[in-house]
C-alpha positions as a LaTeX table, in Angstrom:
\begin{tabular}{lrrr}
\hline
Residue & $x$ (\AA) & $y$ (\AA) & $z$ (\AA) \\
\hline
Met1 & 72.17 & 109.04 & 87.12 \\
Lys2 & 75.97 & 108.78 & 87.25 \\
Leu3 & 78.12 & 106.03 & 88.73 \\
Ala4 & 79.17 & 106.96 & 92.26 \\
Pro5 & 82.91 & 107.39 & 92.96 \\
Asn6 & 84.63 & 104.49 & 94.71 \\
Arg7 & 85.59 & 105.89 & 98.11 \\
Phe8 & 88.09 & 103.11 & 98.89 \\
Leu9 & 89.81 & 103.40 & 95.53 \\
Ala10 & 90.11 & 107.18 & 95.78 \\
Ser11 & 91.51 & 106.84 & 99.30 \\
Ile12 & 94.27 & 104.35 & 98.51 \\
Arg13 & 95.26 & 106.39 & 95.46 \\
Ala14 & 95.51 & 109.45 & 97.70 \\
Gly15 & 97.69 & 107.61 & 100.22 \\
Gln16 & 95.07 & 107.57 & 102.97 \\
Gln17 & 95.19 & 104.76 & 105.55 \\
Gln18 & 92.31 & 102.32 & 105.19 \\
Val19 & 91.43 & 100.07 & 108.14 \\
Gly20 & 89.50 & 96.93 & 107.25 \\
Leu21 & 87.77 & 93.89 & 108.68 \\
Trp22 & 87.47 & 90.38 & 107.21 \\
Ala23 & 83.88 & 89.14 & 106.90 \\
Ser24 & 83.40 & 85.38 & 106.69 \\
Leu25 & 80.01 & 84.80 & 108.33 \\
Cys26 & 78.26 & 84.76 & 104.94 \\
His27 & 75.01 & 86.43 & 105.90 \\
Gly28 & 73.43 & 89.81 & 105.36 \\
Tyr29 & 72.38 & 90.06 & 108.99 \\
Ala30 & 75.96 & 89.52 & 110.18 \\
Ala31 & 77.13 & 92.11 & 107.64 \\
Glu32 & 74.57 & 94.55 & 109.01 \\
Val33 & 76.14 & 94.19 & 112.45 \\
Ile34 & 79.55 & 95.20 & 111.04 \\
Ala35 & 78.49 & 97.88 & 108.56 \\
Pro36 & 77.78 & 100.74 & 111.02 \\
Ala37 & 81.05 & 100.20 & 112.91 \\
Gly38 & 82.93 & 102.59 & 110.64 \\
Tyr39 & 85.63 & 100.45 & 109.04 \\
Asp40 & 86.93 & 101.90 & 105.79 \\
Trp41 & 86.59 & 98.57 & 103.99 \\
Ala42 & 85.39 & 95.04 & 104.61 \\
Leu43 & 86.45 & 91.90 & 102.77 \\
Leu44 & 83.55 & 89.62 & 101.88 \\
Asp45 & 85.22 & 86.26 & 101.48 \\
Met46 & 84.18 & 83.61 & 98.98 \\
Glu47 & 87.45 & 81.67 & 98.99 \\
His48 & 87.63 & 80.36 & 102.56 \\
Ser49 & 83.99 & 80.62 & 103.59 \\
Pro50 & 80.73 & 79.00 & 102.40 \\
Asn51 & 79.70 & 82.20 & 100.63 \\
Glu52 & 77.74 & 82.06 & 97.36 \\
Leu53 & 76.20 & 84.72 & 95.14 \\
Gly54 & 72.86 & 84.71 & 96.97 \\
Ser55 & 74.37 & 85.20 & 100.42 \\
Leu56 & 76.85 & 87.72 & 99.04 \\
Leu57 & 74.00 & 89.83 & 97.66 \\
Gly58 & 72.56 & 90.28 & 101.15 \\
Gln59 & 75.96 & 91.36 & 102.45 \\
Leu60 & 76.43 & 93.89 & 99.64 \\
Gln61 & 72.99 & 95.31 & 100.38 \\
Ala62 & 73.90 & 95.70 & 104.06 \\
Phe63 & 77.12 & 97.57 & 103.30 \\
Ala64 & 75.52 & 99.74 & 100.60 \\
Ala65 & 73.82 & 101.77 & 103.33 \\
Ser66 & 77.15 & 102.45 & 105.08 \\
Glu67 & 80.38 & 104.26 & 104.29 \\
Thr68 & 82.34 & 100.99 & 104.41 \\
Thr69 & 83.45 & 99.76 & 100.98 \\
Ala70 & 82.77 & 96.06 & 100.47 \\
Ile71 & 85.60 & 94.29 & 98.64 \\
Val72 & 84.87 & 90.74 & 97.47 \\
Arg73 & 87.39 & 87.92 & 97.27 \\
Pro74 & 86.16 & 85.36 & 94.71 \\
Asp75 & 87.12 & 81.75 & 95.24 \\
Trp76 & 89.27 & 81.83 & 92.11 \\
Asn77 & 90.43 & 84.01 & 89.25 \\
Asp78 & 87.50 & 82.85 & 87.13 \\
Pro79 & 86.10 & 85.25 & 84.48 \\
Val80 & 82.65 & 83.66 & 84.66 \\
Lys81 & 82.41 & 84.18 & 88.42 \\
Val82 & 83.87 & 87.69 & 88.09 \\
Lys83 & 81.32 & 88.59 & 85.42 \\
Arg84 & 78.49 & 87.70 & 87.79 \\
Leu85 & 80.12 & 89.57 & 90.67 \\
Met86 & 80.56 & 92.68 & 88.55 \\
Asp87 & 76.90 & 92.47 & 87.53 \\
Leu88 & 76.05 & 92.41 & 91.25 \\
Gly89 & 77.83 & 95.75 & 91.57 \\
Val90 & 80.84 & 94.84 & 93.71 \\
Pro91 & 82.99 & 97.94 & 94.32 \\
Gly92 & 86.22 & 95.93 & 94.21 \\
Leu93 & 87.71 & 92.47 & 93.97 \\
Leu94 & 90.67 & 90.81 & 95.65 \\
Phe95 & 91.95 & 88.02 & 93.40 \\
Pro96 & 93.53 & 85.14 & 95.36 \\
Met97 & 96.72 & 83.23 & 94.56 \\
Val98 & 98.00 & 85.36 & 91.68 \\
Glu99 & 101.30 & 83.76 & 90.69 \\
Thr100 & 102.10 & 85.13 & 87.23 \\
Ile101 & 101.81 & 88.32 & 85.22 \\
Ala102 & 99.41 & 86.54 & 82.88 \\
Glu103 & 97.12 & 85.74 & 85.83 \\
Ala104 & 97.18 & 89.37 & 86.94 \\
Glu105 & 96.35 & 90.52 & 83.42 \\
Ala106 & 93.51 & 87.98 & 83.27 \\
Ala107 & 92.08 & 89.37 & 86.52 \\
Val108 & 92.01 & 92.86 & 85.07 \\
Ala109 & 90.52 & 91.64 & 81.78 \\
Ala110 & 87.71 & 89.84 & 83.60 \\
Cys111 & 86.59 & 93.20 & 85.03 \\
Arg112 & 86.66 & 95.10 & 81.74 \\
Tyr113 & 84.42 & 95.13 & 78.71 \\
Pro114 & 85.81 & 94.41 & 75.23 \\
Pro115 & 87.98 & 95.48 & 73.58 \\
Arg116 & 89.94 & 96.13 & 76.78 \\
Gly117 & 88.76 & 92.93 & 78.48 \\
Val118 & 86.50 & 89.92 & 78.30 \\
Arg119 & 83.56 & 90.81 & 80.54 \\
Gly120 & 80.19 & 89.93 & 79.03 \\
Val121 & 77.69 & 92.76 & 78.62 \\
Ala122 & 74.43 & 92.60 & 80.56 \\
Gly123 & 71.58 & 95.08 & 80.30 \\
Ala124 & 69.64 & 95.90 & 83.46 \\
Met125 & 71.46 & 94.53 & 86.52 \\
Arg126 & 72.25 & 95.62 & 90.06 \\
Gly127 & 75.63 & 97.06 & 89.05 \\
Asn128 & 74.06 & 99.75 & 86.87 \\
Lys129 & 70.98 & 100.17 & 89.07 \\
Phe130 & 68.98 & 98.21 & 86.51 \\
Gly131 & 69.86 & 100.46 & 83.62 \\
Arg132 & 69.56 & 103.79 & 85.42 \\
Ile133 & 73.30 & 104.64 & 85.54 \\
Thr134 & 73.88 & 106.27 & 82.18 \\
Asp135 & 77.72 & 106.26 & 82.22 \\
Tyr136 & 78.11 & 102.75 & 83.67 \\
Tyr137 & 79.68 & 101.05 & 80.65 \\
Thr138 & 82.36 & 103.70 & 80.21 \\
Glu139 & 83.00 & 104.50 & 83.88 \\
Val140 & 82.82 & 101.19 & 85.76 \\
Glu141 & 86.42 & 100.20 & 85.12 \\
Asn142 & 87.53 & 103.52 & 86.61 \\
Gln143 & 85.51 & 102.94 & 89.78 \\
Thr144 & 86.23 & 99.25 & 90.47 \\
Ala145 & 89.19 & 98.43 & 92.72 \\
Ile146 & 91.23 & 95.52 & 91.32 \\
Leu147 & 93.51 & 94.02 & 93.94 \\
Ile148 & 95.73 & 90.97 & 93.53 \\
Gln149 & 96.89 & 88.69 & 96.32 \\
Leu150 & 100.45 & 87.35 & 96.44 \\
Glu151 & 100.65 & 84.08 & 98.38 \\
Ser152 & 104.00 & 82.43 & 97.61 \\
Gln153 & 107.68 & 83.25 & 98.00 \\
Gln154 & 108.10 & 83.49 & 94.23 \\
Ala155 & 105.17 & 85.86 & 93.86 \\
Val156 & 106.55 & 88.11 & 96.61 \\
Glu157 & 109.98 & 88.13 & 95.00 \\
Asn158 & 108.32 & 89.17 & 91.72 \\
Ala159 & 106.16 & 91.83 & 93.35 \\
Asp160 & 107.75 & 94.67 & 91.35 \\
Ser161 & 106.62 & 93.05 & 88.10 \\
Phe162 & 103.00 & 92.85 & 89.22 \\
Ala163 & 103.05 & 96.56 & 89.93 \\
Gln164 & 103.57 & 97.21 & 86.22 \\
Val165 & 100.35 & 95.47 & 85.16 \\
Asp166 & 97.89 & 98.03 & 83.81 \\
Gly167 & 94.71 & 98.06 & 85.84 \\
Val168 & 96.05 & 96.63 & 89.10 \\
Asp169 & 95.12 & 99.12 & 91.85 \\
Gly170 & 96.71 & 97.42 & 94.84 \\
Ile171 & 98.78 & 94.43 & 95.90 \\
Phe172 & 97.82 & 92.36 & 98.92 \\
Phe173 & 100.23 & 90.08 & 100.78 \\
Gly174 & 98.77 & 86.87 & 102.21 \\
Pro175 & 101.08 & 86.00 & 105.14 \\
Ala176 & 99.43 & 82.68 & 106.00 \\
Asp177 & 99.96 & 81.18 & 102.55 \\
Ile178 & 103.34 & 82.81 & 102.09 \\
Gly179 & 104.34 & 81.21 & 105.39 \\
Ala180 & 103.00 & 77.84 & 104.28 \\
Asp181 & 105.09 & 78.09 & 101.12 \\
Met182 & 108.10 & 78.76 & 103.36 \\
Gly183 & 107.34 & 75.71 & 105.49 \\
Ile184 & 105.92 & 77.81 & 108.35 \\
Val185 & 102.29 & 76.69 & 108.44 \\
Gly186 & 99.84 & 78.31 & 110.84 \\
Gln187 & 102.22 & 81.04 & 112.02 \\
Pro188 & 101.33 & 84.11 & 109.94 \\
Met189 & 103.08 & 86.43 & 112.40 \\
His190 & 106.39 & 84.55 & 112.17 \\
Pro191 & 109.23 & 87.09 & 111.77 \\
Asp192 & 110.73 & 85.25 & 108.77 \\
Ile193 & 107.49 & 85.76 & 106.84 \\
Trp194 & 107.49 & 89.48 & 107.47 \\
Ala195 & 111.21 & 89.71 & 106.74 \\
Leu196 & 110.24 & 88.61 & 103.22 \\
Ile197 & 107.08 & 90.70 & 102.89 \\
Arg198 & 108.16 & 94.07 & 104.24 \\
Pro199 & 111.07 & 94.79 & 101.85 \\
Ala200 & 108.86 & 93.81 & 98.89 \\
Ala201 & 106.09 & 96.03 & 100.22 \\
Arg202 & 108.52 & 98.90 & 100.64 \\
Arg203 & 109.63 & 98.62 & 97.00 \\
Leu204 & 106.00 & 98.75 & 95.89 \\
Met205 & 105.32 & 101.79 & 98.07 \\
Glu206 & 108.27 & 103.55 & 96.47 \\
Arg207 & 106.66 & 102.88 & 93.10 \\
Gly208 & 103.42 & 104.40 & 94.34 \\
Met209 & 101.57 & 101.06 & 94.41 \\
Pro210 & 99.14 & 100.69 & 97.34 \\
Val211 & 99.80 & 97.59 & 99.44 \\
Gly212 & 97.64 & 95.72 & 101.92 \\
Thr213 & 97.37 & 92.65 & 104.10 \\
Leu214 & 95.41 & 90.93 & 106.87 \\
Val215 & 96.74 & 90.50 & 110.42 \\
Ser216 & 95.00 & 89.58 & 113.65 \\
Asp217 & 97.17 & 91.76 & 115.90 \\
Pro218 & 95.74 & 95.31 & 116.10 \\
Asp219 & 99.05 & 96.77 & 117.25 \\
Phe220 & 100.87 & 95.26 & 114.28 \\
Ala221 & 98.07 & 96.41 & 111.97 \\
Ala222 & 98.63 & 99.99 & 113.15 \\
Thr223 & 102.40 & 99.58 & 112.74 \\
Leu224 & 102.00 & 98.46 & 109.14 \\
Leu225 & 99.64 & 101.33 & 108.33 \\
Asn226 & 102.02 & 103.82 & 109.92 \\
Asp227 & 104.86 & 102.25 & 107.93 \\
Gly228 & 103.10 & 102.96 & 104.65 \\
Phe229 & 100.71 & 100.07 & 104.06 \\
Ser230 & 97.56 & 101.48 & 102.46 \\
Phe231 & 94.86 & 98.97 & 103.43 \\
Val232 & 95.13 & 96.55 & 106.34 \\
Ala233 & 92.44 & 94.31 & 107.79 \\
Cys234 & 92.94 & 94.05 & 111.54 \\
Gly235 & 90.71 & 91.07 & 112.32 \\
Ser236 & 87.70 & 89.05 & 111.25 \\
Asp237 & 84.07 & 88.73 & 112.23 \\
Thr238 & 84.51 & 85.03 & 113.00 \\
Gly239 & 87.57 & 85.74 & 115.13 \\
Leu240 & 85.77 & 88.45 & 117.08 \\
Leu241 & 82.80 & 86.17 & 117.72 \\
Ala242 & 84.94 & 83.20 & 118.77 \\
Arg243 & 87.17 & 85.23 & 121.10 \\
Gly244 & 84.23 & 87.16 & 122.53 \\
Ala245 & 82.29 & 83.96 & 123.22 \\
Asp246 & 85.31 & 82.31 & 124.85 \\
Ala247 & 86.10 & 85.36 & 126.96 \\
Leu248 & 82.52 & 85.77 & 128.15 \\
Leu249 & 82.25 & 82.14 & 129.23 \\
Ala250 & 85.64 & 82.23 & 130.97 \\
Asn251 & 84.67 & 85.44 & 132.75 \\
Val252 & 81.45 & 83.98 & 134.18 \\
Arg253 & 82.89 & 80.58 & 135.04 \\
Gly254 & 85.83 & 82.26 & 136.75 \\
Lys255 & 83.43 & 83.93 & 139.18 \\
Leu256 & 81.52 & 80.82 & 140.13 \\
Val257 & 81.98 & 79.45 & 143.66 \\
\hline
\end{tabular}
């Protein structure tokens, strides 16, 4: 048995637009609701949600039966956590709050076996289908998407440098934290934030580096994808549930006499 190609990774390398959804509900059943929808990728969040390895496993199992690639955001750039995530067979990782070249290099190293990295070697685990994938140890680094998240003004200004780090497959801009660093908290759509992000993103695109982000406005998500962004999440499961619940209640109450 051979390791399956990473559909998401092949797509962003080929310049194909990838539409995503943020998943923060931390449960396999909730993931199973999303998985058949047809998104190209879904972000399983461990940074800003109460997600742990056990709950994450159920979500990965739900997405494994779909054509949606599950990308995991660990709560930190921690090689011990990454080792366990890789053993679980995550197709890709989004590393939060990468501020320096050394941190980007450490993220890559955490996903690779020695001598190219620091990942510990396990035998039979979910990632290699419990020992059945015969080329796992040599092929896994070629089929794991390594994405880094820039979340400060300085990181955005240094975006070109991050693109030169061997093993980084895509660069993700976090507008909420970038805005906070600019003194614009809670306004991720503020034009000043995007006036900083979009020129940096354009420089990366010109280098051939895939770029991504998360926005809650579907029209703006489409605009970014049409402007050259490779992978954009256009909403979240928690946001959809909250807005849907509010709208349903308002609809019924508005018709009461």
